[in-house]
GUVEXDO-636871 format. One record per residue (C-alpha): residue number from 1; residue in three letters; chain; x, y, z. Coordinates in Angstrom, 1 decimal, always signed. Layout:
# residues N
<num->NUM, residuo->ala, cadena->A, x->X, y->Y, z->Z>
...
//
This chain:
# residues 285
<num->1, residuo->unk, cadena->A, x->-10.5, y->+8.3, z->-2.7>
<num->2, residuo->unk, cadena->A, x->-6.9, y->+7.4, z->-2.0>
<num->3, residuo->unk, cadena->A, x->-5.0, y->+10.2, z->-0.3>
<num->4, residuo->unk, cadena->A, x->-1.2, y->+10.5, z->-0.6>
<num->5, residuo->unk, cadena->A, x->-0.7, y->+14.0, z->+0.8>
<num->6, residuo->unk, cadena->A, x->+2.1, y->+12.9, z->+3.0>
<num->7, residuo->unk, cadena->A, x->+4.4, y->+10.0, z->+2.1>
<num->8, residuo->unk, cadena->A, x->+7.0, y->+9.4, z->+4.8>
<num->9, residuo->unk, cadena->A, x->+10.2, y->+7.5, z->+4.1>
<num->10, residuo->unk, cadena->A, x->+11.9, y->+5.8, z->+6.9>
<num->11, residuo->unk, cadena->A, x->+14.9, y->+3.3, z->+7.0>
<num->12, residuo->unk, cadena->A, x->+13.6, y->-0.2, z->+7.4>
<num->13, residuo->unk, cadena->A, x->+16.8, y->-0.8, z->+9.5>
<num->14, residuo->unk, cadena->A, x->+15.5, y->+1.5, z->+12.2>
<num->15, residuo->unk, cadena->A, x->+13.1, y->-0.3, z->+14.6>
<num->16, residuo->unk, cadena->A, x->+12.4, y->+2.8, z->+16.7>
<num->17, residuo->unk, cadena->A, x->+11.4, y->+4.8, z->+13.6>
<num->18, residuo->unk, cadena->A, x->+9.1, y->+1.9, z->+12.5>
<num->19, residuo->unk, cadena->A, x->+7.4, y->+1.7, z->+15.8>
<num->20, residuo->unk, cadena->A, x->+6.9, y->+5.4, z->+15.9>
<num->21, residuo->unk, cadena->A, x->+5.5, y->+5.4, z->+12.4>
<num->22, residuo->unk, cadena->A, x->+2.7, y->+3.1, z->+13.4>
<num->23, residuo->unk, cadena->A, x->+0.9, y->+6.0, z->+15.1>
<num->24, residuo->unk, cadena->A, x->+1.7, y->+8.8, z->+12.7>
<num->25, residuo->unk, cadena->A, x->-1.0, y->+10.6, z->+10.7>
<num->26, residuo->unk, cadena->A, x->+0.7, y->+10.5, z->+7.4>
<num->27, residuo->unk, cadena->A, x->-1.2, y->+9.0, z->+4.5>
<num->28, residuo->unk, cadena->A, x->+1.6, y->+6.5, z->+3.6>
<num->29, residuo->unk, cadena->A, x->+4.8, y->+5.1, z->+5.1>
<num->30, residuo->unk, cadena->A, x->+7.6, y->+3.7, z->+2.9>
<num->31, residuo->unk, cadena->A, x->+9.9, y->+1.3, z->+4.6>
<num->32, residuo->unk, cadena->A, x->+13.1, y->+2.0, z->+2.7>
<num->33, residuo->unk, cadena->A, x->+15.5, y->-0.7, z->+1.6>
<num->34, residuo->unk, cadena->A, x->+17.4, y->+1.4, z->-0.9>
<num->35, residuo->unk, cadena->A, x->+19.1, y->+4.8, z->-0.3>
<num->36, residuo->unk, cadena->A, x->+18.5, y->+5.0, z->+3.5>
<num->37, residuo->unk, cadena->A, x->+20.2, y->+1.6, z->+4.1>
<num->38, residuo->unk, cadena->A, x->+24.0, y->+0.9, z->+3.8>
<num->39, residuo->unk, cadena->A, x->+25.0, y->-2.1, z->+1.7>
<num->40, residuo->unk, cadena->A, x->+26.1, y->-4.3, z->+4.6>
<num->41, residuo->unk, cadena->A, x->+22.8, y->-3.6, z->+6.4>
<num->42, residuo->unk, cadena->A, x->+20.4, y->-4.5, z->+3.6>
<num->43, residuo->unk, cadena->A, x->+19.7, y->-8.1, z->+4.5>
<num->44, residuo->unk, cadena->A, x->+18.8, y->-7.1, z->+8.1>
<num->45, residuo->unk, cadena->A, x->+16.7, y->-4.2, z->+6.8>
<num->46, residuo->unk, cadena->A, x->+14.9, y->-6.6, z->+4.4>
<num->47, residuo->unk, cadena->A, x->+14.0, y->-8.9, z->+7.3>
<num->48, residuo->unk, cadena->A, x->+12.9, y->-6.0, z->+9.5>
<num->49, residuo->unk, cadena->A, x->+10.7, y->-4.6, z->+6.7>
<num->50, residuo->unk, cadena->A, x->+9.1, y->-8.1, z->+6.2>
<num->51, residuo->unk, cadena->A, x->+8.5, y->-8.3, z->+10.0>
<num->52, residuo->unk, cadena->A, x->+7.0, y->-4.8, z->+10.1>
<num->53, residuo->unk, cadena->A, x->+4.6, y->-5.5, z->+7.2>
<num->54, residuo->unk, cadena->A, x->+3.5, y->-8.8, z->+8.7>
<num->55, residuo->unk, cadena->A, x->+2.9, y->-7.3, z->+12.1>
<num->56, residuo->unk, cadena->A, x->+0.9, y->-4.4, z->+10.7>
<num->57, residuo->unk, cadena->A, x->-0.7, y->-1.9, z->+13.1>
<num->58, residuo->unk, cadena->A, x->+0.0, y->+1.2, z->+11.0>
<num->59, residuo->unk, cadena->A, x->-2.5, y->+4.0, z->+10.7>
<num->60, residuo->unk, cadena->A, x->-1.2, y->+4.8, z->+7.2>
<num->61, residuo->unk, cadena->A, x->-0.9, y->+2.6, z->+4.1>
<num->62, residuo->unk, cadena->A, x->+2.5, y->+0.8, z->+4.1>
<num->63, residuo->unk, cadena->A, x->+4.8, y->+0.4, z->+1.2>
<num->64, residuo->unk, cadena->A, x->+8.4, y->-1.0, z->+0.7>
<num->65, residuo->unk, cadena->A, x->+11.0, y->+0.7, z->-1.5>
<num->66, residuo->unk, cadena->A, x->+13.0, y->-2.1, z->-2.9>
<num->67, residuo->unk, cadena->A, x->+16.5, y->-1.9, z->-4.4>
<num->68, residuo->unk, cadena->A, x->+16.7, y->-1.9, z->-8.2>
<num->69, residuo->unk, cadena->A, x->+16.7, y->-5.2, z->-10.0>
<num->70, residuo->unk, cadena->A, x->+20.1, y->-4.3, z->-11.5>
<num->71, residuo->unk, cadena->A, x->+21.6, y->-4.4, z->-8.0>
<num->72, residuo->unk, cadena->A, x->+22.7, y->-7.4, z->-5.9>
<num->73, residuo->unk, cadena->A, x->+19.7, y->-6.9, z->-3.5>
<num->74, residuo->unk, cadena->A, x->+16.6, y->-6.1, z->-5.7>
<num->75, residuo->unk, cadena->A, x->+15.7, y->-9.7, z->-6.5>
<num->76, residuo->unk, cadena->A, x->+15.9, y->-10.8, z->-2.8>
<num->77, residuo->unk, cadena->A, x->+13.8, y->-7.7, z->-1.9>
<num->78, residuo->unk, cadena->A, x->+11.0, y->-8.8, z->-4.2>
<num->79, residuo->unk, cadena->A, x->+11.3, y->-12.4, z->-3.0>
<num->80, residuo->unk, cadena->A, x->+10.8, y->-11.2, z->+0.6>
<num->81, residuo->unk, cadena->A, x->+7.6, y->-9.5, z->-0.4>
<num->82, residuo->unk, cadena->A, x->+6.3, y->-12.7, z->-1.9>
<num->83, residuo->unk, cadena->A, x->+4.6, y->-13.9, z->+1.2>
<num->84, residuo->unk, cadena->A, x->+3.5, y->-10.5, z->+2.4>
<num->85, residuo->unk, cadena->A, x->+0.8, y->-8.0, z->+1.3>
<num->86, residuo->unk, cadena->A, x->+2.2, y->-4.4, z->+1.7>
<num->87, residuo->unk, cadena->A, x->-0.2, y->-1.9, z->+0.2>
<num->88, residuo->unk, cadena->A, x->+2.4, y->-1.0, z->-2.5>
<num->89, residuo->unk, cadena->A, x->+6.0, y->-1.4, z->-3.5>
<num->90, residuo->unk, cadena->A, x->+8.2, y->+1.4, z->-4.8>
<num->91, residuo->unk, cadena->A, x->+10.7, y->+0.7, z->-7.6>
<num->92, residuo->unk, cadena->A, x->+13.6, y->+3.2, z->-7.8>
<num->93, residuo->unk, cadena->A, x->+15.2, y->+4.7, z->-10.8>
<num->94, residuo->unk, cadena->A, x->+12.7, y->+3.3, z->-13.3>
<num->95, residuo->unk, cadena->A, x->+13.8, y->+4.1, z->-16.9>
<num->96, residuo->unk, cadena->A, x->+11.5, y->+2.1, z->-19.1>
<num->97, residuo->unk, cadena->A, x->+8.1, y->+0.5, z->-19.3>
<num->98, residuo->unk, cadena->A, x->+9.9, y->-2.9, z->-19.5>
<num->99, residuo->unk, cadena->A, x->+11.5, y->-2.1, z->-16.1>
<num->100, residuo->unk, cadena->A, x->+8.0, y->-1.5, z->-14.6>
<num->101, residuo->unk, cadena->A, x->+6.7, y->-4.7, z->-16.1>
<num->102, residuo->unk, cadena->A, x->+9.7, y->-6.7, z->-14.8>
<num->103, residuo->unk, cadena->A, x->+9.0, y->-5.6, z->-11.2>
<num->104, residuo->unk, cadena->A, x->+5.2, y->-5.9, z->-11.6>
<num->105, residuo->unk, cadena->A, x->+5.6, y->-9.5, z->-12.8>
<num->106, residuo->unk, cadena->A, x->+7.3, y->-10.5, z->-9.5>
<num->107, residuo->unk, cadena->A, x->+4.9, y->-8.7, z->-7.1>
<num->108, residuo->unk, cadena->A, x->+2.3, y->-10.5, z->-5.2>
<num->109, residuo->unk, cadena->A, x->-1.2, y->-10.1, z->-6.5>
<num->110, residuo->unk, cadena->A, x->-3.0, y->-7.0, z->-5.2>
<num->111, residuo->unk, cadena->A, x->+0.2, y->-5.0, z->-4.4>
<num->112, residuo->unk, cadena->A, x->+0.3, y->-1.7, z->-6.2>
<num->113, residuo->unk, cadena->A, x->+3.5, y->-0.4, z->-7.8>
<num->114, residuo->unk, cadena->A, x->+4.9, y->+3.1, z->-7.5>
<num->115, residuo->unk, cadena->A, x->+7.6, y->+4.1, z->-10.0>
<num->116, residuo->unk, cadena->A, x->+10.3, y->+6.6, z->-9.1>
<num->117, residuo->unk, cadena->A, x->+11.3, y->+9.1, z->-11.8>
<num->118, residuo->unk, cadena->A, x->+14.9, y->+9.9, z->-10.9>
<num->119, residuo->unk, cadena->A, x->+17.1, y->+10.0, z->-14.0>
<num->120, residuo->unk, cadena->A, x->+17.3, y->+11.9, z->-17.3>
<num->121, residuo->unk, cadena->A, x->+16.1, y->+8.8, z->-19.1>
<num->122, residuo->unk, cadena->A, x->+13.1, y->+8.5, z->-16.8>
<num->123, residuo->unk, cadena->A, x->+11.8, y->+12.0, z->-17.8>
<num->124, residuo->unk, cadena->A, x->+12.5, y->+11.4, z->-21.5>
<num->125, residuo->unk, cadena->A, x->+10.4, y->+8.2, z->-21.3>
<num->126, residuo->unk, cadena->A, x->+7.6, y->+9.4, z->-19.0>
<num->127, residuo->unk, cadena->A, x->+4.7, y->+8.5, z->-21.3>
<num->128, residuo->unk, cadena->A, x->+6.0, y->+5.0, z->-21.9>
<num->129, residuo->unk, cadena->A, x->+6.7, y->+4.5, z->-18.2>
<num->130, residuo->unk, cadena->A, x->+3.3, y->+5.9, z->-17.1>
<num->131, residuo->unk, cadena->A, x->+1.5, y->+3.8, z->-19.7>
<num->132, residuo->unk, cadena->A, x->+3.0, y->+0.5, z->-18.6>
<num->133, residuo->unk, cadena->A, x->-0.3, y->-0.5, z->-17.1>
<num->134, residuo->unk, cadena->A, x->-1.4, y->-2.2, z->-13.8>
<num->135, residuo->unk, cadena->A, x->-0.4, y->-2.6, z->-11.1>
<num->136, residuo->unk, cadena->A, x->+1.4, y->+0.8, z->-11.7>
<num->137, residuo->unk, cadena->A, x->-0.5, y->+3.3, z->-9.6>
<num->138, residuo->unk, cadena->A, x->+1.8, y->+6.3, z->-9.0>
<num->139, residuo->unk, cadena->A, x->+4.8, y->+8.3, z->-10.2>
<num->140, residuo->unk, cadena->A, x->+7.2, y->+9.7, z->-7.6>
<num->141, residuo->unk, cadena->A, x->+9.6, y->+12.4, z->-8.6>
<num->142, residuo->unk, cadena->A, x->+13.0, y->+11.7, z->-7.0>
<num->143, residuo->unk, cadena->A, x->+14.4, y->+15.3, z->-6.9>
<num->144, residuo->unk, cadena->A, x->+17.7, y->+14.5, z->-5.2>
<num->145, residuo->unk, cadena->A, x->+18.9, y->+11.9, z->-7.7>
<num->146, residuo->unk, cadena->A, x->+17.4, y->+13.7, z->-10.6>
<num->147, residuo->unk, cadena->A, x->+19.0, y->+17.0, z->-9.6>
<num->148, residuo->unk, cadena->A, x->+22.4, y->+15.4, z->-9.1>
<num->149, residuo->unk, cadena->A, x->+22.3, y->+13.5, z->-12.4>
<num->150, residuo->unk, cadena->A, x->+21.2, y->+16.6, z->-14.3>
<num->151, residuo->unk, cadena->A, x->+23.8, y->+18.8, z->-12.6>
<num->152, residuo->unk, cadena->A, x->+21.1, y->+21.2, z->-11.5>
<num->153, residuo->unk, cadena->A, x->+21.6, y->+24.0, z->-9.0>
<num->154, residuo->unk, cadena->A, x->+18.4, y->+24.0, z->-7.1>
<num->155, residuo->unk, cadena->A, x->+17.3, y->+27.3, z->-5.6>
<num->156, residuo->unk, cadena->A, x->+14.5, y->+27.6, z->-3.1>
<num->157, residuo->unk, cadena->A, x->+12.0, y->+28.2, z->-5.9>
<num->158, residuo->unk, cadena->A, x->+13.2, y->+25.0, z->-7.7>
<num->159, residuo->unk, cadena->A, x->+13.3, y->+27.0, z->-11.0>
<num->160, residuo->unk, cadena->A, x->+15.3, y->+24.4, z->-12.9>
<num->161, residuo->unk, cadena->A, x->+12.9, y->+21.6, z->-11.9>
<num->162, residuo->unk, cadena->A, x->+9.7, y->+23.4, z->-13.1>
<num->163, residuo->unk, cadena->A, x->+9.5, y->+21.8, z->-16.5>
<num->164, residuo->unk, cadena->A, x->+9.9, y->+18.3, z->-15.0>
<num->165, residuo->unk, cadena->A, x->+7.4, y->+18.9, z->-12.2>
<num->166, residuo->unk, cadena->A, x->+4.8, y->+19.7, z->-14.9>
<num->167, residuo->unk, cadena->A, x->+5.9, y->+16.7, z->-17.1>
<num->168, residuo->unk, cadena->A, x->+5.6, y->+14.2, z->-14.3>
<num->169, residuo->unk, cadena->A, x->+2.1, y->+15.4, z->-13.4>
<num->170, residuo->unk, cadena->A, x->+1.0, y->+15.4, z->-17.1>
<num->171, residuo->unk, cadena->A, x->+2.2, y->+11.9, z->-17.5>
<num->172, residuo->unk, cadena->A, x->+0.4, y->+10.8, z->-14.3>
<num->173, residuo->unk, cadena->A, x->-2.8, y->+12.5, z->-15.2>
<num->174, residuo->unk, cadena->A, x->-2.7, y->+11.2, z->-18.8>
<num->175, residuo->unk, cadena->A, x->-2.6, y->+7.6, z->-17.5>
<num->176, residuo->unk, cadena->A, x->-4.7, y->+7.9, z->-14.4>
<num->177, residuo->unk, cadena->A, x->-1.9, y->+7.7, z->-11.9>
<num->178, residuo->unk, cadena->A, x->-1.1, y->+9.5, z->-8.7>
<num->179, residuo->unk, cadena->A, x->+1.7, y->+12.0, z->-8.8>
<num->180, residuo->unk, cadena->A, x->+3.9, y->+12.6, z->-5.7>
<num->181, residuo->unk, cadena->A, x->+6.5, y->+15.4, z->-5.4>
<num->182, residuo->unk, cadena->A, x->+10.0, y->+15.0, z->-4.0>
<num->183, residuo->unk, cadena->A, x->+11.5, y->+15.6, z->-0.6>
<num->184, residuo->unk, cadena->A, x->+12.7, y->+18.7, z->+1.2>
<num->185, residuo->unk, cadena->A, x->+16.1, y->+17.8, z->+2.7>
<num->186, residuo->unk, cadena->A, x->+16.3, y->+20.7, z->+5.2>
<num->187, residuo->unk, cadena->A, x->+14.1, y->+19.2, z->+7.9>
<num->188, residuo->unk, cadena->A, x->+14.5, y->+22.3, z->+10.0>
<num->189, residuo->unk, cadena->A, x->+13.3, y->+24.8, z->+7.3>
<num->190, residuo->unk, cadena->A, x->+9.6, y->+25.0, z->+7.8>
<num->191, residuo->unk, cadena->A, x->+9.3, y->+27.9, z->+5.4>
<num->192, residuo->unk, cadena->A, x->+10.9, y->+26.0, z->+2.5>
<num->193, residuo->unk, cadena->A, x->+8.7, y->+23.0, z->+3.2>
<num->194, residuo->unk, cadena->A, x->+5.6, y->+25.1, z->+3.2>
<num->195, residuo->unk, cadena->A, x->+6.6, y->+26.8, z->+0.0>
<num->196, residuo->unk, cadena->A, x->+7.4, y->+23.5, z->-1.8>
<num->197, residuo->unk, cadena->A, x->+4.2, y->+22.0, z->-0.7>
<num->198, residuo->unk, cadena->A, x->+2.3, y->+25.0, z->-2.0>
<num->199, residuo->unk, cadena->A, x->+4.3, y->+24.8, z->-5.3>
<num->200, residuo->unk, cadena->A, x->+3.7, y->+21.1, z->-5.6>
<num->201, residuo->unk, cadena->A, x->-0.1, y->+21.6, z->-5.1>
<num->202, residuo->unk, cadena->A, x->-0.1, y->+24.3, z->-7.7>
<num->203, residuo->unk, cadena->A, x->+1.6, y->+22.1, z->-10.2>
<num->204, residuo->unk, cadena->A, x->-1.0, y->+19.4, z->-9.6>
<num->205, residuo->unk, cadena->A, x->+0.8, y->+16.9, z->-7.4>
<num->206, residuo->unk, cadena->A, x->-1.4, y->+14.8, z->-5.1>
<num->207, residuo->unk, cadena->A, x->+1.2, y->+14.9, z->-2.2>
<num->208, residuo->unk, cadena->A, x->+4.8, y->+15.1, z->-1.2>
<num->209, residuo->unk, cadena->A, x->+7.5, y->+12.7, z->-0.1>
<num->210, residuo->unk, cadena->A, x->+8.8, y->+13.4, z->+3.4>
<num->211, residuo->unk, cadena->A, x->+11.9, y->+12.3, z->+5.4>
<num->212, residuo->unk, cadena->A, x->+10.9, y->+13.4, z->+8.9>
<num->213, residuo->unk, cadena->A, x->+7.6, y->+13.2, z->+10.9>
<num->214, residuo->unk, cadena->A, x->+7.7, y->+16.9, z->+11.6>
<num->215, residuo->unk, cadena->A, x->+7.0, y->+17.5, z->+8.0>
<num->216, residuo->unk, cadena->A, x->+3.7, y->+15.6, z->+7.9>
<num->217, residuo->unk, cadena->A, x->+1.4, y->+18.4, z->+9.2>
<num->218, residuo->unk, cadena->A, x->+2.5, y->+20.9, z->+6.6>
<num->219, residuo->unk, cadena->A, x->+2.0, y->+18.4, z->+3.7>
<num->220, residuo->unk, cadena->A, x->-1.4, y->+17.3, z->+4.9>
<num->221, residuo->unk, cadena->A, x->-2.5, y->+20.9, z->+5.2>
<num->222, residuo->unk, cadena->A, x->-1.2, y->+22.0, z->+1.8>
<num->223, residuo->unk, cadena->A, x->-2.6, y->+19.1, z->-0.1>
<num->224, residuo->unk, cadena->A, x->-6.0, y->+19.2, z->+1.5>
<num->225, residuo->unk, cadena->A, x->-8.7, y->+21.6, z->+0.1>
<num->226, residuo->unk, cadena->A, x->-8.8, y->+24.8, z->+2.0>
<num->227, residuo->unk, cadena->A, x->-12.1, y->+26.0, z->+3.6>
<num->228, residuo->unk, cadena->A, x->-12.4, y->+28.6, z->+0.8>
<num->229, residuo->unk, cadena->A, x->-12.0, y->+26.0, z->-1.9>
<num->230, residuo->unk, cadena->A, x->-14.6, y->+23.8, z->-0.2>
<num->231, residuo->unk, cadena->A, x->-17.1, y->+26.7, z->+0.0>
<num->232, residuo->unk, cadena->A, x->-16.6, y->+27.5, z->-3.7>
<num->233, residuo->unk, cadena->A, x->-17.0, y->+23.9, z->-4.7>
<num->234, residuo->unk, cadena->A, x->-20.2, y->+23.5, z->-2.7>
<num->235, residuo->unk, cadena->A, x->-21.5, y->+26.7, z->-4.3>
<num->236, residuo->unk, cadena->A, x->-20.9, y->+25.3, z->-7.8>
<num->237, residuo->unk, cadena->A, x->-22.6, y->+22.0, z->-7.0>
<num->238, residuo->unk, cadena->A, x->-25.6, y->+23.7, z->-5.5>
<num->239, residuo->unk, cadena->A, x->-25.9, y->+26.1, z->-8.5>
<num->240, residuo->unk, cadena->A, x->-25.9, y->+23.3, z->-11.0>
<num->241, residuo->unk, cadena->A, x->-28.4, y->+21.4, z->-8.9>
<num->242, residuo->unk, cadena->A, x->-30.9, y->+24.2, z->-9.1>
<num->243, residuo->unk, cadena->A, x->-33.9, y->+23.8, z->-11.4>
<num->244, residuo->unk, cadena->A, x->-33.0, y->+26.7, z->-13.7>
<num->245, residuo->unk, cadena->A, x->-29.5, y->+25.1, z->-14.4>
<num->246, residuo->unk, cadena->A, x->-31.0, y->+21.8, z->-15.8>
<num->247, residuo->unk, cadena->A, x->-29.6, y->+21.0, z->-19.2>
<num->248, residuo->unk, cadena->A, x->-27.2, y->+24.0, z->-19.3>
<num->249, residuo->unk, cadena->A, x->-23.5, y->+23.6, z->-20.1>
<num->250, residuo->unk, cadena->A, x->-22.6, y->+26.9, z->-18.4>
<num->251, residuo->unk, cadena->A, x->-24.2, y->+29.1, z->-15.8>
<num->252, residuo->unk, cadena->A, x->-23.4, y->+32.3, z->-14.1>
<num->253, residuo->unk, cadena->A, x->-22.4, y->+32.3, z->-10.4>
<num->254, residuo->unk, cadena->A, x->-22.1, y->+35.9, z->-9.2>
<num->255, residuo->unk, cadena->A, x->-19.8, y->+37.5, z->-11.7>
<num->256, residuo->unk, cadena->A, x->-18.3, y->+34.2, z->-12.9>
<num->257, residuo->unk, cadena->A, x->-19.2, y->+31.9, z->-15.8>
<num->258, residuo->unk, cadena->A, x->-18.9, y->+28.3, z->-14.6>
<num->259, residuo->unk, cadena->A, x->-19.0, y->+25.3, z->-17.0>
<num->260, residuo->unk, cadena->A, x->-19.7, y->+21.6, z->-16.3>
<num->261, residuo->unk, cadena->A, x->-16.0, y->+20.9, z->-16.3>
<num->262, residuo->unk, cadena->A, x->-15.9, y->+23.1, z->-13.2>
<num->263, residuo->unk, cadena->A, x->-18.7, y->+21.0, z->-11.7>
<num->264, residuo->unk, cadena->A, x->-16.6, y->+17.9, z->-12.2>
<num->265, residuo->unk, cadena->A, x->-13.6, y->+19.6, z->-10.6>
<num->266, residuo->unk, cadena->A, x->-15.8, y->+20.6, z->-7.7>
<num->267, residuo->unk, cadena->A, x->-17.0, y->+17.1, z->-7.1>
<num->268, residuo->unk, cadena->A, x->-13.4, y->+15.8, z->-7.1>
<num->269, residuo->unk, cadena->A, x->-12.3, y->+18.5, z->-4.6>
<num->270, residuo->unk, cadena->A, x->-15.2, y->+17.7, z->-2.3>
<num->271, residuo->unk, cadena->A, x->-14.3, y->+14.0, z->-2.5>
<num->272, residuo->unk, cadena->A, x->-10.8, y->+14.9, z->-1.4>
<num->273, residuo->unk, cadena->A, x->-12.1, y->+17.0, z->+1.4>
<num->274, residuo->unk, cadena->A, x->-14.3, y->+14.2, z->+2.6>
<num->275, residuo->unk, cadena->A, x->-11.4, y->+11.8, z->+2.5>
<num->276, residuo->unk, cadena->A, x->-9.1, y->+14.2, z->+4.3>
<num->277, residuo->unk, cadena->A, x->-11.7, y->+14.8, z->+7.0>
<num->278, residuo->unk, cadena->A, x->-12.0, y->+11.1, z->+7.8>
<num->279, residuo->unk, cadena->A, x->-8.2, y->+10.9, z->+8.0>
<num->280, residuo->unk, cadena->A, x->-7.9, y->+13.6, z->+10.7>
<num->281, residuo->unk, cadena->A, x->-5.8, y->+12.4, z->+13.7>
<num->282, residuo->unk, cadena->A, x->-8.8, y->+12.0, z->+16.0>
<num->283, residuo->unk, cadena->A, x->-11.0, y->+10.5, z->+13.3>
<num->284, residuo->unk, cadena->A, x->-11.3, y->+7.1, z->+11.7>
<num->285, residuo->unk, cadena->A, x->-8.6, y->+5.9, z->+9.3>
//
């Protein structure tokens, strides 16, 4: 199972950040060529990203966020990936299925594509975008750009975002994609980070975008099954495996009626738990 509990952005123009990221226990690292890089630094950042991908040595999967193809840099970004094999590429401000396919057609074979949902048109066309087909593998909600373009006033509970949080997850689930929540800008606000991670998990996201290494632990914890969830899942699996449950669509566990859809959910949760356990800092990657 592919984990994306913690997805860390870092500027591709920052060699110290890249070197540090090689040893971090996040699930994915995104070398950013877009928002985090000033226009005059983009060629150097592109070269640095290519060098970092070629050198490898990361614990996490590695992706590159390109500039949009409607900018002066996007085409060159994709051309630079031509001889490389990052695990995935991130396309910003995707507003149509055609935009997904345009980027996908220029990616090297075997490189997944993650599409960013960042504009009003993005959310209005979510089903089309999510259904664009392989190599599209994930939807990422870009809360900063989306909030700004929608003129939202975002409180700590993200009330104005809630319809779009649900919409992004629904589109991802409907088309078999991963769903990744947006960033917390206040890197020194641990309480807000924890709350947003819990909220994202409750809405069904698979993980959260991050902008600082200190945010990794909270995201990994929030998007990993808790001991209580693991215990309940094991109880459901064991109960359906018992002889007296054979052929039954629903059984009673304690005071609860449990159906086979809960059994399928239990198996998925245990698979996430197993994947998370093997990604522990001191375990295999």
